[in-house]
C-alpha positions as CSV (number, residue, x, y, z in Angstrom):
1,M,0.0,0.0,0.0
2,S,1.2,3.5,-0.8
3,N,1.1,6.0,2.0
4,P,-2.0,8.2,2.1
5,A,-1.6,11.9,1.4
6,I,-1.2,14.0,4.5
7,L,-3.2,17.1,5.0
8,D,-2.6,19.8,7.6
9,S,-5.5,21.5,9.3
10,A,-5.4,24.6,7.1
11,A,-5.6,22.5,3.9
12,L,-8.5,20.4,5.3
13,R,-10.4,23.6,6.3
14,Q,-9.9,24.9,2.8
15,L,-11.2,21.6,1.3
16,M,-14.2,21.6,3.6
17,D,-15.2,25.1,2.5
18,S,-14.9,24.2,-1.2
19,S,-17.7,22.9,-3.4
20,D,-16.0,19.5,-3.6
21,A,-15.7,18.9,0.1
22,P,-14.3,15.5,1.2
23,R,-16.0,13.0,3.5
24,V,-14.4,13.3,6.9
25,I,-14.3,10.0,8.6
26,D,-13.4,10.1,12.3
27,V,-12.1,6.6,13.4
28,R,-12.0,7.3,17.1
29,T,-14.3,5.5,19.6
30,P,-17.9,6.7,19.8
31,G,-17.1,8.1,23.3
32,E,-14.2,10.2,21.9
33,F,-16.3,11.3,19.0
34,E,-19.2,12.3,21.3
35,T,-16.8,14.4,23.4
36,S,-15.6,16.5,20.4
37,H,-15.6,16.2,16.7
38,I,-15.4,18.1,13.5
39,P,-18.9,19.2,12.5
40,G,-20.1,17.2,9.5
41,S,-17.7,14.3,10.1
42,Y,-18.9,10.7,10.4
43,N,-17.9,8.4,13.2
44,V,-16.7,5.0,11.9
45,P,-14.6,3.5,14.8
46,L,-11.5,1.8,13.6
47,D,-12.7,-1.7,14.6
48,L,-16.0,-1.2,12.7
49,L,-14.2,0.2,9.7
50,R,-11.8,-2.7,9.5
51,E,-14.6,-5.2,9.8
52,H,-16.9,-3.6,7.2
53,R,-14.3,-1.9,4.9
54,A,-15.6,-3.7,1.8
55,E,-19.2,-2.5,2.5
56,L,-18.0,1.0,3.3
57,R,-15.9,1.1,0.1
58,G,-19.1,1.3,-1.9
59,H,-20.2,4.5,0.0
60,L,-16.8,6.2,0.1
61,D,-15.8,6.4,-3.6
62,E,-15.0,10.1,-3.6
63,Q,-12.4,12.1,-1.5
64,V,-12.0,10.8,2.0
65,V,-10.1,12.4,4.9
66,L,-9.5,10.1,7.9
67,I,-9.0,11.6,11.4
68,C,-8.4,10.3,14.9
69,R,-6.8,11.9,17.9
70,S,-3.2,12.1,16.6
71,G,-3.0,10.3,13.3
72,Q,-2.0,6.7,14.4
73,R,-5.5,5.2,14.0
74,S,-6.1,7.1,10.9
75,D,-3.0,5.5,9.3
76,L,-4.4,2.1,10.2
77,A,-7.8,3.0,8.8
78,A,-6.2,4.2,5.6
79,Q,-4.3,0.9,5.2
80,A,-7.6,-1.0,5.7
81,L,-9.5,1.1,3.2
82,A,-6.7,1.0,0.7
83,E,-6.7,-2.8,0.9
84,A,-10.4,-2.6,0.0
85,G,-9.5,-0.6,-3.1
86,L,-10.5,2.9,-2.0
87,P,-8.4,5.6,-3.8
88,N,-7.8,9.2,-2.8
89,L,-7.3,8.6,0.9
90,R,-5.9,11.4,3.0
91,V,-5.1,11.6,6.7
92,L,-5.3,14.8,8.8
93,Q,-1.8,15.4,10.2
94,G,-1.9,15.5,14.0
95,G,-5.5,14.5,14.1
96,I,-8.2,16.3,16.0
97,T,-5.6,17.6,18.4
98,A,-3.9,19.6,15.6
99,W,-7.3,20.7,14.2
100,Q,-8.3,22.1,17.6
101,S,-4.9,23.8,18.0
102,A,-5.4,25.5,14.6
103,G,-8.7,26.8,15.7
104,G,-10.9,24.6,13.5
105,P,-14.6,24.3,14.4
106,I,-15.5,21.7,17.0
107,A,-18.8,20.2,18.0
108,H,-18.7,19.4,21.8
109,G,-20.6,16.8,23.7
110,Q,-20.2,14.9,26.9
111,P,-16.6,15.5,28.2
112,R,-14.4,12.4,28.8
113,W,-10.8,11.9,29.5
114,E,-8.8,11.1,26.3
115,L,-7.4,7.6,26.1
116,E,-3.8,8.8,26.3
117,R,-4.6,10.5,29.6
118,Q,-6.3,7.3,30.9
119,V,-3.2,5.3,29.9
120,R,-0.9,7.7,31.8
121,L,-3.2,7.4,34.9
122,I,-3.4,3.6,34.8
123,A,0.3,3.0,34.0
124,G,1.5,5.6,36.5
125,S,-0.8,4.1,39.2
126,I,0.4,0.6,38.6
127,V,4.1,1.7,38.7
128,L,3.5,3.7,41.9
129,A,1.6,0.9,43.6
130,S,4.2,-1.7,42.6
131,V,7.1,0.4,43.8
132,L,5.3,1.0,47.2
133,A,4.3,-2.6,47.4
134,S,8.0,-3.7,46.8
135,T,8.8,-2.2,50.3
136,V,6.8,-5.1,51.8
137,V,6.5,-7.6,49.0
138,P,9.9,-8.6,47.5
139,G,9.8,-8.7,43.7
140,A,6.8,-6.3,43.3
141,E,9.0,-3.8,41.6
142,W,9.1,-6.2,38.6
143,V,5.5,-5.1,37.8
144,A,6.8,-1.6,37.4
145,A,9.5,-2.9,35.2
146,A,6.9,-4.7,33.0
147,I,4.8,-1.6,32.7
148,G,7.9,0.4,31.7
149,G,8.8,-2.2,29.2
150,G,5.3,-2.1,27.8
151,L,5.3,1.7,27.5
152,T,8.7,1.5,25.8
153,F,7.4,-1.0,23.3
154,A,4.3,1.1,22.7
155,A,6.5,4.1,21.8
156,L,8.8,2.1,19.6
157,S,6.0,0.3,17.7
158,N,3.6,3.3,17.7
159,T,0.9,1.0,19.2
160,C,-0.6,0.9,22.7
161,A,-2.1,-2.3,24.0
162,M,-3.3,-0.6,27.2
163,G,-5.1,2.1,25.1
164,M,-6.8,-0.5,23.0
165,V,-8.0,-2.3,26.1
166,L,-9.2,0.9,27.7
167,S,-11.1,1.9,24.5
168,K,-13.3,-1.2,25.0
169,L,-14.5,-0.1,28.4
170,P,-18.2,1.2,28.5
171,Y,-16.9,4.6,29.6
172,N,-15.0,5.0,26.4
173,R,-17.4,3.3,24.0
174,G,-20.1,5.9,24.2
175,P,-23.2,5.3,22.1
176,R,-22.9,2.2,20.0
177,T,-22.1,2.8,16.4
178,E,-23.9,0.4,14.0
179,I,-22.7,-0.2,10.4
180,R,-26.3,0.3,9.1
181,T,-26.5,3.7,10.8
182,V,-23.1,4.8,9.2
183,V,-24.1,3.5,5.8
184,N,-27.5,5.2,5.9
185,A,-25.9,8.5,6.9
186,L,-23.4,8.3,4.1
187,A,-26.0,7.4,1.6
188,A,-28.4,10.1,2.7
189,D,-25.7,12.8,2.4
190,R,-24.8,11.7,-1.0
191,A,-28.3,12.1,-2.3
């Protein structure tokens, strides 16, 4: 697969204001999307997109811009859609974080902690607890070492197993996104 084109926030804003505006697909969890999103974007969580990429391909034949929090999940979504044969894929550089920093319009909903912040809280709490526990339980410091190793691997591989697990929790899932709902919304806006 060739790498998708990268857009910065200013270029996306210009495209969205044009007569040939792209479909903006937000691949974050429904909970993240509900908290804040680009007005007019569609929420197609990464797991749902991967599972139904062939079906979505039929509704995404024009320009598509993929967004997530920082760009990592968008790259994975672009890979999945490219494998399904979708051309003209673009990814918003820096994701919704960069969009907000550039002053792009945002629709706000129920506030939630971002996954990255949740990972820092959980990882830090486990490290702190294991170091404190090691004062009375020999060997407990190895739990802290394992978390440190996991975080190092996450940085080197640009993946985060803890974040993926946390995204499955009800708090982060938000309202359930069904493929029928997404396809109907895409089809209605095309008409």
